N, C-alpha and C positions, 0 to 999 in steps of 0.2 A: 449599560453593560455591553461589552463588545461581544462579537460572535464567539471568539476564543474563550472568553470568560464564561459564556453561557454553556459551552461544551464541557469545559474542565471543572466548572463549579467553583473556581477560584477567582476572587475579585481582587485586583490590585488597588490599594488605597493610596492617596496622595503621598504618604511618607515612604512608600516603597514596600511596605509589609504586605502580606497576603491575608485576606479575610475569606473565610469560607462562605459559600452561599447558604441560604437557609435550608435548601434541600440537602446539601452535603452535611451540614451540621445535624440535621434530623437523622440521617443515616448513621453518622458517627455516634450520636447519642443512643440510638437504638442498639447498635452493635455493642457499645460499651455496657449498656444495661444488661444484655445477655451474658457478657463476660462476668459482670458483677454477680448476676444471679447464679451462674455456674459455681463460682467460688463460694458464694453464700450457701448454696445447696450442699456442697461438700462439707462445709463446716457444720451445717445443721444436722447432716447425717451423723457426723462424728459426735456431736453433742448429744444426739438422741441415743447413740450407742452407750456413751458414758452414763447418761441418766438412767437408761434401762438397767445397766449393770448395778448401779447404786440402789435402785428402787425395787427391782424384781427379786423374787426368791431365786436361788440357784437353778431350781428346776424350771421356773418360768423364763429365766434368762436363757437357758439352753434352748427352750422352745422358740424364744424370740430369735436367737441366732440361726436356728434351723429355717425359720420362716423368711428371714432376710438373706439367707444363704451366705453367712459369714461364719468361719470356723472360730469358735471361742478359743482365744489364746493363740490363734494362728498369726502369721506375719501381717496380713492385711488388718486383722483385728487390732493388733498391737499398734500399728501405725495410725489407724483411725482413732484409737484411744488417746494417743499423744495429741492428735489434732483437737479432739473433743476437750481434753483437759486444758489445753492452751487456747481455746477458741476466743476468749475475750480480747486477746492481743490483736486479733484481726479486724475487729469491728470498725475502727477508724480508717482502715485501709482496704475495704472490700473492693473498691473500684480499681485498685492497683494489683490485686492478688492474681497469681497464676490460676489457670482454670483446670489444673490437673491435681489430683489428690496426692500424688507422690511428691510433687514440688511443695505443695502446702504442708505436707508432713515434714519435709526438710526444714521449712520455715518454723514449724511448730516445735521441732526438736532443738532449735537454737536456744542458747541461753537468752533470757529476756534482753539483756544489754546489746547482744549482737543483733537480734531482730530489730531493736529500736534504731540502731545505727544504720541498718539497711533502709529502714523506712525514712529516716532523716536524710539520707543521701539520695533519696528518690531513685533507687535502683530496682524497686519492685515494679514489675510489669506483668500484665496478663499472660505474656508468652515466655516468661522467665522459666528456665529449666532447672531441674534439681542440681545438675552439675554447676550451673551458673551461681546458685546459692552458695555452694562450697567455694567456688573461686572468688566470689565477692568477700567471703569471710577470710580466706587465706590472704587475699590482697590487703585487707584491712590490717590483719595481724602483722604482716611484713612491714607495714608502714608505721605501726605503733612503736614509739621509742621504748627501749627496754628499761624497766625500772628494777634496780637491784640494790641490795644491801651487801656489803662485804664486811665480814667480821674477821678480825685477826685475833686469834686466841693463843698466840705464842707465849704470852706471859702467864697463862693459866696452867695449873697443874693438870696431870692426866685425869685425876679424879674430878676436878672441876669441869674439865672438858666433857667428860661423860655425863655429868649432871646437866650442863648447858645443852648438850645434844638431846638429852631426854626432854628437856623443857621446849626446845625448838620443835621436836617431833609433835609434842602436844599442840603447840601453836599452829603447826602445819596442818594438823587435822581440823582445827577450828577455822583457819583462814584460807586453806586450799592454795598455798604457795609452793613453788618448787624449792627444794633444799638440796644443795650440792655440797658434799663433804669431800675434802681433799683426801688423797690416798694416805698421806701421812697420818691424818686423824683417824681414818677408817682402820688402819693397821693397829693403831694404839688402842682401839676399843675392842679388839678381838680377844 
Protein backbone atom coordinates (compact mmCIF):
# COMPACT_ATOMS: atom_id res chain seq x y z
CA UNK A 1 0.00 0.00 0.00
CA UNK A 2 1.36 3.42 -0.96
CA UNK A 3 1.58 6.29 1.51
CA UNK A 4 -1.32 8.07 -0.30
CA UNK A 5 -3.43 4.94 -0.08
CA UNK A 6 -2.70 4.64 3.63
CA UNK A 7 -3.86 8.24 4.24
CA UNK A 8 -7.01 8.13 2.08
CA UNK A 9 -8.05 4.59 2.97
CA UNK A 10 -8.59 3.84 -0.72
CA UNK A 11 -6.60 1.15 -2.47
CA UNK A 12 -6.35 1.09 -6.26
CA UNK A 13 -6.60 -2.43 -7.58
CA UNK A 14 -5.00 -3.57 -10.88
CA UNK A 15 -8.15 -3.11 -13.00
CA UNK A 16 -8.35 0.58 -11.99
CA UNK A 17 -11.32 0.35 -9.63
CA UNK A 18 -11.10 1.52 -6.05
CA UNK A 19 -11.28 -0.78 -3.06
CA UNK A 20 -11.83 0.49 0.45
CA UNK A 21 -9.40 -0.39 3.18
CA UNK A 22 -10.67 -2.57 6.02
CA UNK A 23 -10.65 0.45 8.34
CA UNK A 24 -12.80 2.55 5.99
CA UNK A 25 -15.14 -0.39 5.39
CA UNK A 26 -15.54 -0.81 9.15
CA UNK A 27 -16.48 2.84 9.63
CA UNK A 28 -18.89 2.72 6.68
CA UNK A 29 -20.55 -0.40 8.07
CA UNK A 30 -20.81 1.12 11.55
CA UNK A 31 -22.26 4.37 10.19
CA UNK A 32 -24.82 2.54 8.03
CA UNK A 33 -25.84 0.34 10.95
CA UNK A 34 -26.81 3.44 12.96
CA UNK A 35 -28.79 4.81 10.01
CA UNK A 36 -30.61 1.50 9.75
CA UNK A 37 -31.23 1.45 13.51
CA UNK A 38 -32.67 4.98 13.36
CA UNK A 39 -35.15 4.08 10.61
CA UNK A 40 -35.98 0.81 12.35
CA UNK A 41 -36.59 2.64 15.65
CA UNK A 42 -38.99 5.07 14.00
CA UNK A 43 -40.91 2.18 12.46
CA UNK A 44 -40.95 0.29 15.77
CA UNK A 45 -42.30 3.38 17.57
CA UNK A 46 -45.07 3.66 15.00
CA UNK A 47 -45.90 -0.05 15.20
CA UNK A 48 -46.07 0.21 18.99
CA UNK A 49 -48.50 3.11 18.70
CA UNK A 50 -50.77 1.15 16.35
CA UNK A 51 -50.59 -1.97 18.52
CA UNK A 52 -51.36 0.01 21.68
CA UNK A 53 -54.38 1.63 20.00
CA UNK A 54 -55.70 -1.78 18.96
CA UNK A 55 -55.00 -3.53 22.27
CA UNK A 56 -55.69 -0.99 24.99
CA UNK A 57 -59.01 0.30 26.22
CA UNK A 58 -59.71 3.89 25.18
CA UNK A 59 -58.92 5.08 28.71
CA UNK A 60 -55.65 3.14 28.84
CA UNK A 61 -54.72 4.36 25.37
CA UNK A 62 -55.26 7.96 26.46
CA UNK A 63 -52.94 7.29 29.38
CA UNK A 64 -50.38 5.75 27.02
CA UNK A 65 -50.54 8.84 24.78
CA UNK A 66 -50.02 11.12 27.76
CA UNK A 67 -47.01 9.12 28.93
CA UNK A 68 -45.31 9.10 25.52
CA UNK A 69 -46.33 12.72 24.94
CA UNK A 70 -48.26 12.30 21.73
CA UNK A 71 -51.66 13.88 21.15
CA UNK A 72 -54.22 11.20 20.33
CA UNK A 73 -55.59 12.14 16.91
CA UNK A 74 -53.08 14.96 16.42
CA UNK A 75 -51.00 15.44 13.26
CA UNK A 76 -47.96 13.56 14.59
CA UNK A 77 -50.18 10.75 15.87
CA UNK A 78 -51.86 10.40 12.46
CA UNK A 79 -48.54 10.28 10.62
CA UNK A 80 -47.07 7.74 13.04
CA UNK A 81 -50.23 5.66 12.63
CA UNK A 82 -49.77 5.58 8.83
CA UNK A 83 -46.16 4.45 9.32
CA UNK A 84 -47.21 1.76 11.80
CA UNK A 85 -49.98 0.42 9.59
CA UNK A 86 -47.61 0.17 6.60
CA UNK A 87 -44.54 -0.96 8.56
CA UNK A 88 -44.15 -4.35 6.86
CA UNK A 89 -43.30 -2.73 3.51
CA UNK A 90 -40.11 -1.34 5.04
CA UNK A 91 -38.56 -4.56 6.39
CA UNK A 92 -36.56 -5.49 3.27
CA UNK A 93 -35.33 -1.90 2.85
CA UNK A 94 -34.24 -0.85 6.36
CA UNK A 95 -30.68 -0.05 5.31
CA UNK A 96 -31.94 2.23 2.52
CA UNK A 97 -34.59 4.15 4.45
CA UNK A 98 -34.37 7.81 5.41
CA UNK A 99 -33.64 8.46 9.06
CA UNK A 100 -36.39 11.04 9.61
CA UNK A 101 -39.92 10.13 10.51
CA UNK A 102 -41.51 12.74 8.22
CA UNK A 103 -39.85 11.21 5.17
CA UNK A 104 -40.69 7.70 6.31
CA UNK A 105 -44.29 8.91 6.67
CA UNK A 106 -44.26 10.13 3.05
CA UNK A 107 -43.05 6.69 1.98
CA UNK A 108 -45.65 4.96 4.14
CA UNK A 109 -48.43 7.09 2.66
CA UNK A 110 -47.57 6.07 -0.90
CA UNK A 111 -49.70 3.47 -2.64
CA UNK A 112 -47.90 0.10 -2.40
CA UNK A 113 -47.08 0.04 -6.13
CA UNK A 114 -45.44 3.49 -5.99
CA UNK A 115 -43.34 2.51 -2.97
CA UNK A 116 -42.27 -0.70 -4.70
CA UNK A 117 -41.22 1.23 -7.82
CA UNK A 118 -39.05 3.56 -5.72
CA UNK A 119 -37.42 0.57 -4.04
CA UNK A 120 -36.83 -1.20 -7.37
CA UNK A 121 -35.30 1.94 -8.90
CA UNK A 122 -32.83 2.13 -5.98
CA UNK A 123 -33.70 5.75 -5.16
CA UNK A 124 -34.27 5.12 -1.45
CA UNK A 125 -31.40 6.53 0.59
CA UNK A 126 -30.90 7.37 4.28
CA UNK A 127 -30.71 11.07 3.38
CA UNK A 128 -33.74 11.22 1.10
CA UNK A 129 -36.07 14.10 1.99
CA UNK A 130 -39.85 14.19 1.99
CA UNK A 131 -39.86 16.52 -1.04
CA UNK A 132 -37.59 14.11 -2.93
CA UNK A 133 -40.16 11.35 -2.37
CA UNK A 134 -42.78 13.53 -4.04
CA UNK A 135 -40.52 14.51 -6.92
CA UNK A 136 -39.56 10.87 -7.57
CA UNK A 137 -43.24 9.94 -7.82
CA UNK A 138 -44.09 12.91 -10.07
CA UNK A 139 -41.13 12.08 -12.28
CA UNK A 140 -42.34 8.50 -12.62
CA UNK A 141 -45.91 9.55 -13.38
CA UNK A 142 -44.77 11.92 -16.11
CA UNK A 143 -42.83 9.10 -17.74
CA UNK A 144 -45.68 6.57 -17.66
CA UNK A 145 -47.46 6.26 -20.99
CA UNK A 146 -51.10 7.24 -20.79
CA UNK A 147 -53.49 4.34 -21.00
CA UNK A 148 -56.91 5.39 -22.26
CA UNK A 149 -60.12 4.07 -23.73
CA UNK A 150 -62.16 6.21 -26.08
CA UNK A 151 -65.82 5.45 -26.47
CA UNK A 152 -67.83 6.95 -29.27
CA UNK A 153 -71.51 6.85 -28.37
CA UNK A 154 -72.94 8.85 -31.29
CA UNK A 155 -74.98 5.88 -32.47
CA UNK A 156 -76.72 5.46 -29.08
CA UNK A 157 -79.98 7.09 -28.09
CA UNK A 158 -79.99 9.69 -25.29
CA UNK A 159 -81.66 7.13 -23.01
CA UNK A 160 -78.98 4.53 -23.74
CA UNK A 161 -76.24 7.11 -23.17
CA UNK A 162 -77.69 7.87 -19.72
CA UNK A 163 -77.78 4.15 -18.89
CA UNK A 164 -74.21 3.66 -20.12
CA UNK A 165 -73.05 6.70 -18.13
CA UNK A 166 -74.59 5.26 -14.96
CA UNK A 167 -72.90 1.91 -15.55
CA UNK A 168 -69.56 3.62 -16.19
CA UNK A 169 -69.91 5.55 -12.93
CA UNK A 170 -70.43 2.25 -11.08
CA UNK A 171 -67.33 0.77 -12.74
CA UNK A 172 -65.40 3.93 -11.92
CA UNK A 173 -66.21 3.45 -8.23
CA UNK A 174 -64.90 -0.14 -8.39
CA UNK A 175 -61.80 0.42 -10.53
CA UNK A 176 -60.85 4.01 -9.56
CA UNK A 177 -60.29 5.32 -13.09
CA UNK A 178 -60.81 8.84 -14.45
CA UNK A 179 -63.93 9.40 -16.49
CA UNK A 180 -64.21 12.39 -18.80
CA UNK A 181 -67.53 13.14 -20.40
CA UNK A 182 -67.82 15.52 -23.33
CA UNK A 183 -69.84 18.72 -22.97
CA UNK A 184 -72.33 17.48 -25.59
CA UNK A 185 -73.11 14.40 -23.50
CA UNK A 186 -73.13 16.31 -20.20
CA UNK A 187 -75.70 18.79 -21.54
CA UNK A 188 -77.87 15.94 -22.82
CA UNK A 189 -78.01 14.36 -19.34
CA UNK A 190 -79.22 17.50 -17.57
